[in-house]
C-alpha positions as CSV (number, residue, x, y, z in Angstrom):
1,M,-0.1,-0.1,0.0
2,A,1.4,3.3,-1.0
3,E,2.1,5.9,1.5
4,I,0.7,9.4,0.7
5,I,2.6,12.5,2.3
6,K,1.5,16.0,1.7
7,I,4.6,18.1,1.2
8,N,2.8,21.6,0.8
9,G,-0.6,23.0,-0.4
10,N,0.0,21.8,-4.1
11,S,2.5,18.8,-3.8
12,W,2.3,15.3,-2.7
13,R,4.8,12.6,-2.5
14,I,3.6,9.0,-2.8
15,E,5.9,6.4,-1.6
16,D,5.7,3.1,-3.2
17,G,8.1,1.1,-1.0
18,F,11.5,2.0,-2.4
19,V,10.6,4.4,-5.0
20,R,8.7,7.6,-5.0
21,M,6.1,9.3,-7.0
22,F,4.8,13.0,-7.0
23,L,1.7,14.6,-7.6
24,L,1.8,18.4,-8.6
25,T,-1.2,20.5,-9.0
26,G,-1.7,24.0,-10.5
27,T,-4.9,26.0,-10.7
28,Q,-6.0,24.2,-13.9
29,T,-4.4,20.7,-14.1
30,A,-2.4,18.2,-12.0
31,L,0.7,16.1,-13.0
32,L,1.5,12.7,-11.6
33,V,5.4,12.3,-11.9
34,D,5.9,8.6,-12.5
35,S,3.5,5.6,-11.5
36,G,5.6,3.6,-9.2
37,A,6.8,-0.1,-9.1
38,T,4.0,-1.9,-7.7
39,C,1.1,0.5,-8.0
40,P,-1.3,-0.1,-10.7
41,E,-3.7,2.0,-8.7
42,A,-1.3,5.1,-9.0
43,R,-4.0,7.1,-11.1
44,Q,-6.8,6.3,-8.6
45,I,-4.5,7.6,-5.8
46,A,-3.6,10.9,-7.6
47,E,-7.2,11.5,-8.5
48,S,-8.3,11.1,-4.9
49,L,-6.0,14.0,-3.9
50,T,-7.2,16.6,-6.4
51,D,-10.2,17.7,-8.4
52,K,-7.9,18.8,-11.3
53,P,-7.6,16.4,-14.4
54,V,-4.4,14.4,-13.8
55,A,-1.9,13.8,-16.7
56,L,1.2,11.3,-16.3
57,L,4.9,12.2,-17.0
58,N,7.6,9.5,-16.7
59,T,11.1,10.7,-15.7
60,H,12.3,7.6,-17.4
61,S,11.2,4.1,-18.5
62,D,12.7,1.8,-15.7
63,P,10.1,-0.7,-14.7
64,D,10.1,0.8,-11.0
65,H,8.5,4.1,-12.5
66,V,5.8,2.9,-15.0
67,S,3.7,0.3,-13.1
68,G,0.5,2.3,-13.2
69,N,0.9,3.7,-16.6
70,G,-1.7,1.4,-18.2
71,A,-4.5,3.2,-16.4
72,F,-3.7,6.4,-18.3
73,G,-5.0,7.2,-21.9
74,F,-1.7,8.8,-22.5
75,F,1.7,9.4,-20.8
76,M,4.7,11.8,-21.5
77,M,8.3,10.6,-21.8
78,Q,11.4,11.6,-23.5
79,Y,11.3,9.9,-26.9
80,E,14.9,8.1,-26.4
81,D,13.4,6.0,-23.6
82,E,10.4,4.7,-25.5
83,P,12.1,1.8,-27.1
84,Y,13.1,0.2,-23.9
85,Y,9.6,1.0,-22.5
86,R,8.1,-0.8,-25.3
87,Q,10.4,-3.8,-25.3
88,T,9.4,-4.3,-21.5
89,G,5.6,-4.4,-22.4
90,G,4.8,-0.8,-21.9
91,Q,1.4,0.3,-23.4
92,G,-0.3,3.4,-24.1
93,M,0.1,6.6,-26.3
94,M,3.2,8.5,-25.7
95,M,3.4,12.3,-26.0
96,P,7.2,12.9,-26.5
97,L,9.0,15.4,-24.3
98,R,11.8,17.7,-25.6
99,D,14.4,19.5,-23.6
100,G,13.1,22.9,-22.7
101,D,9.3,22.0,-23.0
102,V,7.3,24.0,-20.5
103,L,4.4,22.3,-18.9
104,D,2.0,24.8,-17.3
105,L,-0.4,23.4,-14.8
106,G,-2.0,26.8,-14.3
107,G,0.3,29.4,-12.6
108,R,2.8,26.6,-12.0
109,P,5.2,26.2,-15.1
110,L,7.5,23.1,-15.2
111,K,10.6,23.1,-17.4
112,V,11.6,19.8,-18.8
113,I,15.4,19.3,-18.6
114,H,16.9,16.3,-20.5
115,I,19.6,14.6,-18.4
116,P,20.8,11.4,-20.2
117,G,23.1,9.1,-18.2
118,H,21.1,6.9,-16.1
119,T,19.0,6.2,-19.1
120,P,19.1,7.8,-22.5
121,G,15.8,9.6,-22.0
122,S,15.9,10.5,-18.3
123,V,14.5,13.9,-17.7
124,A,14.2,16.2,-14.6
125,L,11.5,18.8,-13.8
126,L,12.4,22.3,-12.8
127,D,9.4,23.9,-10.7
128,E,10.7,27.5,-11.1
129,N,8.3,29.2,-8.8
130,A,9.0,26.9,-6.0
131,G,12.6,26.6,-6.5
132,V,12.6,22.8,-6.8
133,L,14.3,20.3,-9.0
134,I,12.4,16.9,-9.4
135,S,15.3,14.8,-10.4
136,G,14.0,11.3,-11.1
137,D,16.9,8.7,-10.4
138,S,19.9,10.9,-11.5
139,V,20.1,12.9,-8.4
140,Q,19.7,10.9,-5.1
141,S,21.5,9.6,-2.0
142,D,20.8,6.1,-2.7
143,N,22.5,3.9,-5.2
144,I,22.3,5.1,-8.9
145,F,22.3,2.4,-11.6
146,M,25.1,2.7,-13.9
147,F,25.3,-0.9,-15.2
148,G,23.8,-2.3,-18.3
149,P,23.7,-1.3,-22.0
150,R,21.5,1.9,-21.5
151,R,23.6,3.5,-19.0
152,N,26.4,6.0,-19.8
153,I,28.5,7.5,-16.8
154,H,30.1,10.0,-19.3
155,D,26.6,11.4,-20.3
156,F,25.7,11.4,-16.7
157,I,28.6,13.8,-15.8
158,N,27.6,16.0,-18.6
159,S,24.2,16.1,-17.5
160,M,25.2,16.9,-13.7
161,E,27.5,19.5,-14.9
162,M,24.4,21.2,-16.6
163,L,22.3,20.9,-13.4
164,K,25.3,22.4,-11.4
165,G,25.2,25.5,-13.8
166,M,21.5,25.9,-12.8
167,K,21.7,25.5,-9.1
168,D,20.7,29.2,-8.7
169,S,17.2,28.2,-10.0
170,F,16.5,25.8,-7.1
171,A,17.0,25.4,-3.5
172,E,15.8,21.6,-3.1
173,V,16.0,18.5,-5.1
174,W,13.2,16.0,-4.7
175,P,14.5,12.5,-5.9
176,S,12.7,9.3,-6.7
177,H,14.8,7.4,-4.2
178,G,16.7,7.6,-1.0
179,S,16.4,10.8,1.4
180,F,13.8,13.5,0.9
181,P,14.6,16.3,-0.1
182,V,18.2,16.6,-0.9
183,E,20.4,19.6,-1.2
184,P,21.5,20.8,-4.5
185,D,25.3,20.4,-3.5
186,L,24.8,16.7,-3.8
187,I,25.1,17.4,-7.6
188,D,28.7,18.4,-7.1
189,K,29.6,15.4,-5.1
190,L,28.0,13.1,-7.7
191,I,30.2,14.7,-10.3
192,E,33.3,14.2,-8.3
193,G,32.1,10.5,-7.5
194,A,31.6,9.7,-11.0
195,R,34.8,11.1,-12.2
196,Q,36.8,9.3,-9.4
197,I,35.2,6.1,-10.8
198,I,36.2,6.8,-14.4
199,D,39.8,7.7,-13.3
200,G,40.2,4.7,-11.2
201,K,40.7,6.6,-8.1
202,V,38.2,4.7,-6.0
203,T,37.8,1.0,-5.2
204,G,34.5,-0.9,-5.5
205,T,33.1,-3.8,-4.0
206,Q,31.7,-6.8,-6.4
207,T,28.2,-7.7,-5.5
208,V,25.1,-9.1,-7.2
209,H,22.0,-6.8,-7.6
210,R,18.7,-8.2,-9.2
211,D,20.7,-11.3,-10.4
212,T,23.3,-9.2,-12.2
213,P,27.1,-9.1,-11.1
214,V,27.9,-5.5,-10.5
215,M,30.5,-3.2,-8.9
216,L,29.3,-1.0,-6.1
217,Y,31.3,2.2,-5.6
218,K,29.9,3.7,-2.2
219,F,30.4,7.0,-1.2
220,P,29.3,8.8,2.1
221,Y,26.6,10.8,0.1
222,A,25.5,8.1,-2.4
223,G,26.6,5.2,-4.4
224,F,27.0,3.8,-8.0
225,F,26.1,0.4,-9.2
226,C,28.6,0.0,-12.3
227,D,29.6,-2.7,-14.8
228,L,32.3,-5.1,-13.7
């Protein structure tokens, strides 16, 4: 059973075990950010919290973010993540997101920021009026997946550098996993950690995650699951 926690007058976080969704409302419409890992009732939950029509946006296509997509007539996703979504059985009509798109919920504009690395089509949302960055999996205090064919740690660093340059625009980061919220300075730390991995300056621990042998590089602020 998902846990619903009100953040403020127009934002909720919906905790589906180890993953987090967000419901954001404006004066005209509402937006559900992701639909959970084991939450086919995500739309029902969102609609119970607002009288505004609810649309769905996926920060990326990993299975723990799309379990409730089927209840929506359409969903928004960056087009580079659609192939994996379809390969893993994802259904529904996709409306493609592009970097720089602005979704206005009514007095609440949300800017789409393309941040490839964790997946090719990962996106963040900048809630400019609130000074909040909704980061998906890319900025978090838990372990960030960087193993498998869709991940690219070099793209991840470039994306984090871009977010670093935007830090004056947000005072908080709302991630999909781990601690909530996190400070924008975590972005700088993730850049440094990823660079240390690439440069061979940090020692990892071989482990198995979801039946896949991986290397875990653990830092005080977060971790990275990487290919062996």
